[in-house]
Each structure stands twice: as C-alpha cells, then as structure tokens.
N, C-alpha and C positions, 0 to 999 in steps of 0.2 A: 616300316621303315623309312626315318624322314633321309633323304639323301640330300642333304643342304649342299654341301662343298663338293664341286665337280674333281674330286682330287681321287676319284676310286678307278683301278684298272683291273683287278681279278678279287672279286670279294663275292661271298655266299650273301645270298637274300632270304631269309629267314623270317619269317611271320609265325608268331606263337598266340595263339587265341586262348587265352585265358579268362581269368574272371577278375583280372586285378583292375579294370578298366572302371567298367559300369556296374559291375555284378553279373552273375549268372552266365549262362551260354556253356556250349561243348568245348572241348579243346581241340583245336585245328592246328594244324603244324604242315609247312610246307616249306622245304627247303630246296634251294638253286644252287647249284656253284656254275654261274654265266662266265664265261671265259668270251670276251668281243673283245678281240684286239686291236679292230681296226676302226669299229663303228661304235653309235652309243645307242644304248636303249632308253626311250623316250616314256614314260609310262603314266597312262589316267588313272587312277584306281577307284573304282567304285566301290565305297566300303558300306556295307549293309548292317545296321545296327538291327539286330533283332531283339533288342530290349525295350524299342518304341514300335506300338503298334502301328502297322501301316506304311512308315517311313524308312528312310535308308539315309546314309550319308555317303555322297559322291566326291571322291580326293582327286586332283589329279598332278599326281608325283612325278616329277622327271630324275633321271637317274644313271647316272654312266656307269654301265657294268660292267667291269672290270677288276683289277686286286688292288687293293688297297687299304687303309688304314682308316680309324676315324670312325666316321659314321657308317662306313662300309662292314664293319662287323660288329655294330653294335645291335643287339635283339630290339627292336620294337615292339613291345607287347600292347594289344589292341583287342577286342572284344567282336570284331567283325567278321562276315566274309567278305574277301577281297578279290576284285575284279583287278586283272592290269592289262592294259592296252600298251603293247611294246610297239616302238615303229624303230626300223633301223634297215641299213643295207643288207640286201638280200644274197650278197658276194661272199660270206662267210665260208670259210671251211667248215666240213661237218664238225670234226673234233674241236672246233673252237666256240661251238652252238652250247650244246647242253651236254652237262656229265650225266653219268647214273645216279647223279642224286636224286634226278626227277624220274627215274625208273624209265627213260623215254631213248630210243636211240632214233637219231633223226639221220638217215642215209643220205640224203642227196637235199642241201639246205634251200636249195632254188626252187625246191617243190614245195610252194608256200602252202599246199591244201594240207600236207603232212603236219607243218609247222603250225597251222593253224589248230588243227586236230591237237597237238600235243598241249597247246595252251588251254583249250577249250576243257578240257580234262581237269582242269584248274581254275576253273569259272574267269580265264584271261581271255582278254581279246586281241588280236594282234593285228595291227595297223601296217599295211606294207607300204613303203615308199621307193618310188624308182630311186637309182643311182644318183641321178643328176639332182633330184631335190634332195635327196637327201644329204649330198654334200654340199650344196647349196642352202641348205636350212641350218646344219649343225656347224660345219667348221666355216661356212659362210657368214652368214648374216651374224648367227647365234655368238660364234665366238671371234668373227673378225671384226664385228661391229659391237654389238652391246657390251660383249666382256670386257673389251678392252676400255670401251669409252665408259663404262660405270665403274672401272675400276681405276681410271685416272690416269690413262697411258694412251694418248690422241695419236701417238706416233706409229703406234702399233694398229690403229683402227682404220677400216675399208669399208668404203660406201659404196653399194655397188646396187642397180635395180633390180636386174635379175635375182639376186638373192634375197633383196626384200621381198619380191614376188614369191620366192620359193617359202623363204619363213611364212608368208601369210598363206599358202596353200596348203602347207602341211597344218599349221594352225586349223584351217578349215577341215581339214582330214580329220584332226583328233575330233573337233565339233562333229563332224557327222557321225562318228561311230560313238561316241558320249552319248548323243541322243537317241541312238537307238539301246542304251541302257537306261537310260533316265526314267523316273516316273515320279509321278505328283506327289509331292511330300518330300522330295531329294535333297541333299545337302550335297553340293559341287566343291570340292577343295582345290583349286588349281595352283602350280606351285612353279614357281621360276622362271628364268628369263627367257626359257625356249619359248614359252605358252603365254607369252605377253597380251595376244589377241584374243584369246580364248575366251576370257571373260564376257568382253562384251559379245561375243558370237553366240554362247550361249545364253544371254540375258535376250537378244532378240528372239532367240526361237522358245524361250521359255521364261516369260517376262516375270513370274510369280516365284521362280525357282530360289532357292537360299544359296548363295554362290559367296567362296572365300577363295583370296589369291593371296599367296606368300611369296615373296621375293627373298632369294637364300643370298644375293650379293649386296653390294652397297648399291644405294641409288644417289647419283653424283648431284652435286650442285646443279642449278638452273645455266649458269652460265658453260658448264662442260656440257650438258644434257641441249641446248637449245642448238647445238653443232649438229643434232643427228638430224636429217632430213625428214624423219618420217615419226617426228616427236609429237604431233598432234595424235597420230592413229596409234601410238604405244599409250600415250595418257589415256585417251578415250577407250582403248582396248582394256586397261586394266580397270578401270571406271564402272566397266560391267559387273563388276564384285558388288556383294553387300558390305566386305569386310575384307582389308587391305593391310596385310601384315609386313612388316620388318624385323630385322633383329635388333635395331638399336634408333633411338628418338633423333638421332641424325640425320637418319634416312629419311624416318616420318618427315621431318622438315622438308628436306629438300624436295621431297616429292609433294609435299603440301605447295609449296613455292613456284613449282613446275604447272600445278593443275589452275593454279592461280593466273599464273602470265603466260602458258598456252594454252589454256581452256576457258580461263575468264570465270574460274569457279573460285571461290573464297570459302574459308572453311572456320567452325569456331569450334577451338579445343578440338581439333582431329574430325569434326563430324563437317561433310558435304552435303549437299543437298544437290544431286544429278538427275536431270530430267522429272523433277517431280519425286525422287526417291532419297531416303536417307543414307548415305555411305560412310562408314567409320573407318579411319586409318589409326592403326596404333601400332605399338613395338611388342613383339614377342619373344624374348631371345630363346634361342634352340640349346637345349638342354642333352644330356646324355645319359645313357643307361650305367648310372653310377656304380649301381651294386654290381654290374657285370664286370666294369675293370676292376673295382675293389677286392672283389673275390679270387677275380683269377689273377691276380699278383700276391695272393696268401697261398694259393696252391704248390704243393711239395714241387712240382715240375717247373714251377717261373720260380721259384727261388733257388732250385738246383741249377739252372739255366744262367741265374746271376752270380753263382758262385762259379761257373764255368767260366765265363765272360771276366769275370775279374781274375782269373788264373791264367787267360791268353797271354801268350807272348806278347810282350810292349804295350800292358794292360798293368802287368803287377807293379801295386803301390801307386796307380794313378787313378786321378779322379778324372770321370767321365762327363763330358758336355754332349749333349743330344740335339739334333735338329731332326726332325722327320717333316719332309713335304711333296708336294706334290710337285713335276716338275712345270713350272709358270713361273713367268716373269713379274707375278704379282706378290711373288714370295720371297725374295729378297737372297736368295741365295748367294747370289756371286758377292752382296755387299755382306753378307754374314762371313764368307772366307776371306773378304779382305779385312773385315774388324778383326778378325782371328788371328791372320798373319801381325797385324800390328800390335795384338796384343803379346802376341810370342817377341814381338820386337821391343815394347816397350817394359815388359815383365819376363825376362829371361830365365828369371828362377823357376818359373813354370815348365821349362824344357825338361821333358822326359817326366813330369808329375802330372799331365793332363792330356786327354786325349780327346777329340772332337770325333763324335761318330755321325757321317752326314748321309743320311738316307734320302736318297731323292726317288720318286716313285714315276716310272715311266708314264708319258700322256703325250697325246697329239703330234706325234714323232714323223709324221707327214707333212706337219706346216714347217714352212720356214724358217720362223722368227723361234719356233719351238728347238728344231735341230742345233739353230746358231746359239741359241741359249744353253745346251746341253755342250757342247763344244766347249763354250767359256767356261762353263763348270769345271767340266773334266782337264782344260787349260790351268786353273786356278788351284785345281788340288794339287796336281802335279808342279806347280810354281810355289804352294804351302811346303810340301812335302819335300821336293829339292831344298829348299832352303835352310828348314827348320829340323829335317830327320837327323838322327845317329843311328850308330849301328844296331843298335836295340831298341828303337824306339822311332813311331812314326806320328807325326802329328794329327792327321786325317785318316779317320778310317771310312773308307768310301765305297757306298752300296747302291748301284743303281738297280733296283727293283723291287717288286713289293713284297709286302713279307706278309707271314701269316698271321691269324690273332696272337697267338701264343707268344710268338718271336717278338710282337709289337709289344706286347705287354712287358715282357722280361727286360728289354730294352729300356721302356719306362720306370722299370722298377730299379734295374740298375744303375741309372744316370743318377748324378749328384746334380747335376744342372739343364735346365731344360729351355732351348732357345727358340724362339716362336718369335721371329723378327719379321714378318712380311711387311713389303710397302702398302699395301692396300689387302684389306681381307674383310669379307662381308660376317665373318663370325669367328670362324677357328675353333675348331671342336678338339684338336691335338694337344692343347693346352689344357683342357679339362681333363681329357684321359690320363696325362701325365698326374695331375694332381688326385684323380681318382685312385689312382697305382699308387700312391702314397700317403693314402688315409691315415691318418692321427701320426704322420710321422713327418721327417725334415725332406730336404728337398728344393733347391730353388727354382723358381721360373721367371725366366727373363721375357719380358712381353712386349711386343710392338705397341705403340699407342693406336696404331693406325687398324689394329684391329678390332671389329666388333666386340670381342670377347673381354677387351680393355674395362669395357663400361662396369662390369660385375666384377673382374678380377684386379682391382686397383691395389689390393695389397700386394700385386706380385711387383718386381723392378722393371718399371712401365719405363721404355725407350724410345726414342725418335729414331727409326729405322734408316733415317737418311744421316742421322747425326754417329759417324764413326767412332769419332773420340768417347762418345758418351756409352756406345756399345760396349767399349774396350773398360771403359771404367765397370760398366755395369759386370762385366765377365770377371774382373777382380774383387767386385761387392759380392758376387754369389759365391765365387771359390772360396771366399774367405768367413762367409756368414757362420755365424756360431750355431750350432744346433737348436738352442732353445730360440734364438730369433728364428731360424728357417720354421719350426714348429708354429710358433705364434704368429707368423704371419699366413701361414696356410691354413690355421685351424678354421679361420671365418669363412675363406673361400671353400673350403671342402662343406662344409656345412651347408653355404649356398646351394651348392652342386648338387649335394645330394637330395635336398629339397626341391630344386626345380629341375627337374629330368625331362627327358623327350618326353615319355609318357605326360606329363603334367603340362608341358608344352601345347601337346596335340589336343588333350581334353579343355583346356584354358581357351583355345583360339575356336574350335568348334562350338563351345558354349558361348562364345562371343561373336560369334554367327548367329546364335539363336535368338540372343538379345538385341542384336542389331533387328533381327526379323519381325521382333515384339516391339519394338521402336516403332518401325514402319507400319505396323497394323494399327496401333495408337495413332499415327498420326493421319493417316487413310480416312477419306472422307466414306461416310456410314451410308448406306443408301435407305430411303424409308420403308417400311415393311406396309404391307397393305391396311393393316390395323391403325399403325400410328399417321399412315398418311390419310386414310379416313376420319382419324378424330383432327387432323390438321384442317382439312376442308371442312368440316361443320364448324369447326370453330372460326373461319374466316365468312362461311355463310353468315352466321347468327351475329356477328360481330356489325356494331350499328358506324364504328368509324374502325378505319385501317391504315396501317401504315407499311409501304412496301421499301424493305431497304435491299440495295442491291450492289454487291460490289462491283468496281471497275474493271481492275486490273483481270485476268483471266478470268472475268465472268462474260461483262458487256463487250471487252475487245481481247484478244489473245495477250500474252505476254511478250514484250519487245526490249531488246536494247537500247533501242532507240525510241525514245518517250514523244520523240515530234510523231513517231508513225502512229500510233495508236491516240494521239487528241483529239 
C-alpha cells in the first residue's frame, strides 16, 4: 500500500497478494490495525517478486500509521512477499501498538525482542531508534525543516544541526538493515522525504543495485530550496537512485533545476549522468484503488447511511459541502472556513439550505504550530456558527476525529460538493476518492490549483486557494450547477482515474526502473573476452601499418571541471 500523504492517524494496513499484477502466485493476506498515537511508523519494504527467477524487488515505503482516510484505507494489491522495516519510538502504551488483527499480544512494548519476534513472524524487520533520535528525526528535521520548506512555508521552518545529524543517523540505520536483506539482482524502491539520504547510502554499498526513489510531497523551486543548509547532501542523496519520481512535472522541473545549480549536473529530457551512471527523473501521478471506493459507495450499508445523514436534524433539505483533511497548515482549513463565512454573507439565501461538514483528522498534536492551528480552527468554527446559526440549522458540522472507511465513503457519497483547497499539496487523493464514490453520477469537485491532482483533474472547478472571492464564487457555481453538467465534467475524470490506479502507478514505476537499468547496461563499457582479445592482438601483429587512436579526457587524463588542470 503506498502511503503517499502523511495524513494517517489510525488505519488498517492490508496487503492482498493476488494474481492481478504480474500473474500467478499464491494468495497471501496480512492485516494489521496499528494505532500509534504518539509516533510514526517508517517502513522499508522488501518486495520479493516470485515470478522473476532469482530476483526480488526491494521497496522503501514511509508511512505514518495511525487513522485516517484516503490512501490509508485503500488496499494495494501486489504479487510479492512483503518485508517491512518499521522504526518508531519504543515508548508506546501496550494497547496502542498491536491489535488482535495480528493475532499477537504484546505485553510490554519496551521489550524490543518480543516486538521484533512479532514482526519476524510476518517477514518484517523492526528498526529500533532511541527516543532522542526518533524525536529529532521525525518531528525535528523531517517535519520541521523538509516538510514546511518543501510546501512553501518558510515561517515554520527550523534548521537545527542536531536534528540534521539525527536524520542522517536514522537513514544510516535503515541502510544497515536493508543491506542485511538485499541480495544480488534486487530492486530497492525508497519513498518520501524521510529517507532522502538513503539512495546514495545504498548505492555506495551496492554499486550495481536497481534503486528507485519517489517523493510524495512537492519539490520546491530553487530559490526556496537553496535556503536549506544541507541542500547539497539532499540532492546528492537522492541522486543515488536510478529512477527519481514525482507526482507532477513541475516538481520534476524544480528538482532538475536544483541538480544543475547545486550539483552542477545538467539534464537532457530528464536524463542525467551522475558519476558515469544514467539517472532518469520523471513524473508518476499516484492513483487510488478506484474500484474499491466505487463498489463500497454502492453497497446497501453505505446507501442507508447516506439516507440517514440526509434525515438528520439540521440536514433536512440541505445540500452538503464536505471537507476532509488531516490537521496541517498546508491544507488551507482556516482559509476554507473564512471563504464559507464570506459565502453566507454574500449569498444569504443559502442560510438553512447548505451545511459544511468539516472533518479534521488529528495530527502532530504535540507540535506547537499544530496546536495553534487546531485552536484557530476551533475558534473559526465557533465564529461562523455563532454568526449564522438559527434555532434549527447550524452551518458547520465539525468533527475532529478519524473516520473508518465505511463512514468516510458514506460522507463522500452523501456530499453534493467536495471542497479540496489546500494551500500546497503534493498530490491529494481525497478528491480522487470522492469522484470514485460518485462514479457515473454527479457531484461537484472544487479543487485547489496548488494540489498536484489539479494537473489530472482540470475539469473540476479549479480555484486559487488564496483568492477568497474566487472560492466564494466557486461555491455558488458548485451549488447551482445542473446535474447534466456535473456528470459531463465528472465522466472524463472518473474514466481517467479508473485507468490509472495505484496498482498501475506501482507497475509503471518498477517497469521504468528496469528500463533505466537496461539503458545503463547498453551504455556501459564492454570488456574484451579472451577470444576477441586474441583476434585483436593477432591482427595488430600481422598489420604492416598501425594507427593508435587514444581518447584524451577520461583516458589519458581524468575528467575535470577545470580544463586547465588537464591541459
């Protein structure tokens, strides 16, 4: 299961080993309900492809286990045996760690040997970090330096030398454990901003390995990225991969610009040469398990829940606008509430006729900026409701909690309008899930131009999330859009999403890694075998006149950035 966005809080991790990806193979299912309220699970997944003789695929996947929606609830079907390396704080309460879904009872979570044994039973490898490194690595450098900087929020960015050193040490730990699993012929797939040094570390240890890296958040423009004190280490760390993937071509362009200006490496159509090795950079927009959401929305249970929601007090005869986001300053939740307030001011005829259901999934509550954001959202909800409510109608239904899959699908299916207006988002799968739940039907998607999904879903009502007046007009247009136009807009987006699923995304990325390795092999120098060498020497000895042609750069003299040194 790809965990592209870090909006998870408490979600099932389910791997269904079927025969749909590469054909053949036994069915294997492992389901876990992991609730890690305080910390994060960071995973390197070693994926064995049993259909390829002598080969395996090795993935590094970062995931925040805990509850959520979106990718957290999608089943990612692959035909591999899966090994997961999970690193997290060891200070969890016992009942927060493993549920009976794993059939394992962990009494004292600090006893790492018992925890490791539980993972070993499922071919998983636990990487234990001490409390200080876990804090500095995850809440420190990963989410106080890279996350805000890459999303364009320098005011929340903190550059700390000790946190950087912790980030480096944790990447080294993952490298050490991955190397104990890796074998010749393996492919290693490393994902997201928590592990940006890992590709080069693995490359140094395994020069010929197939390595892919995928970044699930935006990559910033060079003027923003250059402020990072460790920009050179980050760029060169990622360049250890053979294939580097992003959600959108804008992120590809920004990364290539930083490669040129930070590392001095030029590109041709996204192809770079790094230490004599071909590296490809490309866009691979992540999809969803479209059929799962589509089919779930059609079940009798979900349809009954939709009817119940419509009949609830305060919802009778009302249209529903839905917002579902993880608590984060990049999601634009306060701006969304401000726009809804302005909408009710400008279009008072909608009072008593529309409800905004605001679902905010808890996240990083021990970080000061997130606590302040939660307080601001609470206050804004109170202000809007206090200003516009009547005795039998409340404009904002506010839920600060995670939702199980069926309830989330019910909300998607019951909503007339989906508001997805982040200030910046690498992809955003919520909007795709909403469209899947309305397959073949209406429903209006209001989508931020700053979300990576907007490159694929241009038939939506796209808005500038910083333009309050524009969002207000989009709300009015969405609520008054005729059903025929809704279906006309949705149909091409739904067809596109049904084709490009999460499974297709993974398959295309792994195929592209293989293609890069073939290109590298085609460009590598071929050593003379004994037969060819013998023929060459015989021909040289028998020749009456001989010409020796020797290359200069890289043959007689080493390569150099300064020609004067090799003159």
